[in-house]
C-alpha positions in Angstrom: -106.7 180.6 180.3 -105.1 177.6 178.7 -106.3 178.7 175.3 -104.5 182.1 175.8 -101.3 180.3 176.8 -101.4 178.2 173.6 -102.0 181.3 171.5 -99.1 183.1 173.2 -96.9 180.1 172.6 -97.8 180.0 168.9 -97.1 183.8 168.7 -93.7 183.3 170.2 -92.9 180.5 167.8 -94.0 182.7 164.9 -91.9 185.6 166.1 -88.9 183.3 166.4 -89.4 181.9 162.9 -89.7 185.4 161.5 -86.4 186.4 163.2 -84.8 183.2 161.8 -86.0 184.2 158.3 -84.5 187.6 158.6 -81.2 186.2 159.8 -81.1 183.7 157.0 -81.9 186.4 154.4 -79.1 188.5 155.8 -76.6 185.6 155.5 -77.9 184.8 152.0 -77.5 188.5 150.9 -74.0 188.6 152.3 -73.0 185.4 150.5 -74.4 186.6 147.2 -72.6 189.9 147.6 -69.3 188.1 148.3 -69.9 185.9 145.2 -70.5 189.0 143.1 -67.3 190.6 144.3 -65.4 187.4 143.5 -66.9 187.1 140.1 -66.2 190.7 139.2 -62.6 190.5 140.4 -62.1 187.4 138.4 -63.6 189.0 135.3 -61.6 192.2 135.9 -64.8 194.2 135.9 -64.0 196.7 138.6 -67.3 198.5 138.6 -70.0 196.5 140.3 -72.5 196.8 143.1 -74.5 199.7 141.8 -71.6 201.4 140.1 -69.3 201.5 143.1 -65.7 200.5 142.8 -64.9 197.0 144.2 
């Protein structure tokens, strides 16, 4: 029974870590998107982000 509890605890930690990775990736993607928009607006290139107008 104790072994099962340890395994469940590890599984919960893994699931939390996976969720943290997803959240961090979303924040990273948002930051990169924002930088791309800033860069394009500064270079006066109005077509960016898969040929959509910024």
